[in-house]
DOZANU-100144 format. One line per 2 residues: number of its first residue (from 1); their letters; for each residue x, y, z of C-alpha. Coordinates in Angstrom, 2 decimals. Layout:
N
NUM = a = X Y Z; ...
//
This chain:
120
1 = mk = 3.13 -2.45 90.83; 0.76 -3.99 88.34
3 = kk = -1.16 -2.01 85.77; -4.52 -3.41 84.80
5 = tk = -4.77 -1.48 81.53; -1.99 -3.34 79.73
7 = ki = -1.69 -7.00 78.85; 1.37 -8.44 77.18
9 = kk = 1.23 -11.55 75.01; 4.24 -13.20 73.47
11 = ia = 3.73 -14.77 70.09; 6.67 -15.83 67.97
13 = kk = 9.13 -13.83 70.11; 7.35 -10.50 69.41
15 = pi = 5.47 -8.84 72.27; 2.02 -7.45 71.46
17 = ik = 0.70 -4.79 73.76; -3.05 -4.39 74.02
19 = ka = -4.67 -1.55 75.90; -8.07 -2.05 77.45
21 = gk = -10.91 0.05 76.05; -9.29 1.08 72.78
23 = kk = -10.56 -0.04 69.41; -8.34 -1.02 66.55
25 = tt = -8.15 1.63 63.90; -7.40 1.12 60.26
27 = kk = -5.52 3.56 58.11; -7.29 4.95 55.10
29 = is = -5.21 4.76 51.99; -5.67 7.74 49.73
31 = ik = -6.45 6.81 46.16; -5.63 9.22 43.41
33 = kl = -8.76 10.57 41.85; -9.14 9.61 38.23
35 = pk = -10.25 12.30 35.82; -14.01 12.21 35.45
37 = ek = -15.35 11.22 32.07; -18.02 13.33 30.46
39 = lt = -20.95 11.20 29.38; -23.43 12.43 26.81
41 = lv = -26.60 10.46 26.12; -26.49 9.41 22.47
43 = gv = -29.58 7.21 22.30; -31.61 4.29 23.59
45 = vt = -31.44 0.85 21.99; -34.70 0.12 20.17
47 = hy = -33.79 -3.29 18.76; -30.99 -5.88 18.90
49 = yd = -30.23 -8.55 16.30; -28.49 -11.32 18.26
51 = ki = -27.26 -13.45 15.34; -25.33 -10.60 13.72
53 = rv = -24.80 -8.65 17.00; -26.17 -5.34 15.77
55 = ai = -27.85 -2.72 17.96; -30.35 -0.25 16.47
57 = fk = -30.86 3.19 18.04; -31.84 6.75 17.15
59 = vk = -28.95 9.21 17.46; -29.50 12.27 19.67
61 = tp = -26.07 13.86 19.07; -23.72 13.71 16.06
63 = lq = -21.36 10.70 16.00; -18.40 9.53 13.95
65 = vg = -16.34 6.37 13.60; -13.62 6.12 16.28
67 = qk = -15.52 7.70 19.16; -16.00 5.60 22.29
69 = lr = -19.47 4.57 23.50; -20.72 3.11 26.78
71 = fs = -23.75 0.83 26.89; -25.57 0.68 30.22
73 = nt = -28.79 -0.66 31.71; -30.62 0.09 34.95
75 = eg = -28.06 -1.91 36.95; -25.00 -0.11 35.58
77 = ti = -22.47 -0.26 32.79; -22.56 -3.31 30.54
79 = fe = -19.52 -2.52 28.39; -17.61 0.15 26.47
81 = qp = -16.40 0.03 22.90; -15.24 2.35 20.12
83 = ii = -17.43 2.84 17.06; -15.99 0.56 14.38
85 = sm = -18.82 0.72 11.86; -22.23 2.32 11.52
87 = qi = -24.90 1.78 8.90; -27.97 3.66 7.73
89 = nh = -30.32 1.49 5.63; -27.56 -1.11 5.04
91 = es = -25.05 1.50 3.81; -21.86 2.19 5.76
93 = vk = -21.29 5.76 6.95; -18.41 7.51 8.75
95 = kv = -20.45 10.33 10.36; -24.09 10.67 11.36
97 = kk = -26.22 13.65 12.34; -28.80 14.05 15.07
99 = gv = -32.14 12.28 14.52; -30.87 9.43 12.31
101 = vi = -31.63 5.76 13.12; -28.43 3.69 12.82
103 = gm = -27.32 0.11 13.16; -24.03 -0.55 14.91
105 = kv = -22.05 -3.74 15.41; -21.52 -4.39 19.15
107 = kk = -19.20 -6.81 20.92; -21.68 -7.95 23.62
109 = qv = -25.40 -8.49 23.86; -27.59 -5.48 24.58
111 = he = -31.32 -5.26 25.21; -34.07 -2.84 24.30
113 = nn = -34.09 0.31 26.45; -30.34 0.07 27.21
115 = kv = -28.86 3.57 27.14; -25.94 4.52 24.90
117 = yl = -23.53 7.24 26.10; -20.68 9.02 24.32
119 = ik = -17.50 9.14 26.42; -15.51 12.38 26.11
//
């Protein structure tokens, strides 16, 4: 007796059985969920000095040296970096309060209206 639902092909000495009418299925690999980062909007870039790579923005929440920031535009994240130095009127500061306009050295180019988030 012949069955029409099964076809056997021999390739490299290993038989492959194919059943008619069935689609190949792929296994989904479960990926461990990473802990979600809390993002707090710190400010919006108002100016960027490209020769000295400094971004200027008004702070909406208190900041201090060592905290990690994320710079993003409408397309997504540009880059992340820790705060290494901040200046108010050309004077270095370690902490800043809400409402202060600061200058911060950045490692990549940013543009006006890029958003700055604090990563917690």
